[in-house]
N, C-alpha and C positions, 0 to 999 in steps of 0.2 A: 503493499500501500503505500510507504513511504517514497519508493522509489516512483511510483505512478504520481502522486502528487509533485515531487519534487519533478516528473518530466512535467508534468501540466504546469507547472510555475514557469520553469523556463520556455515553454510554449506561449504562454500568456504574454512575458517580459519581452519577447521578441515580436510580439504581432500588437502591442499595446502600449501606450506609454503611464505606466502605472507608476505614480509618484507617492504613493501611501501604501502601508501593510494593510489598511481598510480595504482599499481599492482591488488591492489582491485577494483578500480574503472574501470579498462579493464574488468577482470572478470566479473563484476558486467552489464556491457554493452552488454558483450555477453552473458550474460542472459536475456535481454531486461530492464533491469535496468539504466535510464540514471539519472546520480546521477553528482553532484559537489563535489568538494573536501570539501568543509565545511561541506553538509550533512553527506557524509561519516564519516567525523572527528568527528560531533556529534552523527552519531551512534556509534561510536567506543566507545567514552565515554558514553553514556547510555548504552551500552552491558558491559562498565566497562571489556574490553579487555584490555592485557595486552603483553607487547612485552619481549621474551624471548629470550638468544641465543640459537639457533638451534644447531645441529649436527655438521654441517658447519663452526659452528662460526658466522653464519651470523644472525641477529636479524629475529624474527618472530612473528606475532600476535600469540594469543592463547586465548580461552577462560577459564577464572580462574575456577578452581575447588572449590569443597565447601572448605570454610575455607582460601582461597586464600586472600579476604580481610582483613582478619587479619594478615596475611603474609605480604600484600602490606602496613599496616601501620606501621609494622616493620621496612620494606623496606625503607619506608617514614623517618621515626625516623633517621634511620642510616643516610640517604641522610641529615637531617637537623642537625644531630649531627657534621656531617663533614664539613658541611660549617662556615668560620669564618666571614667573609663579602662577601657583594655582592655591585658593584658599576658599572655604567655606564660610558663610555669613548669615545664619538663620537657613531661609530655603534658597537661598542664591550660591552660585558658585561665583565668583570673582576671579577673573583669569587676566594676568598682565602679560601683555606681548611688547615685542620691539615697535617702535613708532609704525603707524601705515599698516600693519598687519594682522589688526583685531578683525576685521572685517573676514579676512579671507578663514581666519581660525573660527568665528563663529560660524561661518557656512560648512564649514568640515563639522562642528559640532551639531548644527541644526541638520544634516544629514545623515548621522551617526544613531540609528536606531536603538542601538545597544545601550543607550546613555537614556537616562529617564528625566529629559529635558523637557521644560515644557517651550521656552523660545529663550533666545539670546537678544540681546542689544549691546552692538558694539559701537564704542567710539575709535578713537585714532590707534590708543594702545591699552584699551582696557575693555572687558567683557562681562557683562552681568549676564549669568545664564539660570534661568529661574527655573526651580524643581518645586514638586509639590510641598514638600517637607524639610524640616533642617536634616532628618534622617537619610533623604534621598540626594540631599546635597551633599552630605559628609560620603556617601556612598560614590557619587559621580566625582567628588572632589578625588578620592582613592581612585577611582578607575583611571583618570586623566593621569594622575600622577605616577600609577604604576604604566600607562602606555609610553610616559616620555621616559621613565626608566630601562624601557625594553628596546630602546631605538638602539 
């Protein structure tokens, strides 16, 4: 069932501009797959799907091409090189970047479905990333710091 579902996901994103997991869940349901957001999130991670900016400026999922994993490593390294500090403050995660890089880092955070971020506001060198609770903010902060250490 898992491989059929994952093949369906690949088919869906190759033939539709899917921006959110909710859109993907809806189309999967129409095709007879009853799934939760957690299952779709896990499938996206296992399939190593990535989000890119589409023709209309909206994000969409794509299947990475051969060599995309190497280019994603470069993207992750650029993210890590842009961030100076990360700290939680109540339900916010405050991220300091080098001047002029906050918008790029915020776009990366907004497109990362594995983080429980409601949304980001970016200035020139500071990002406020909102979460639902102080606990989620601390978790997001830890995940970002961990990803920075693993580059």
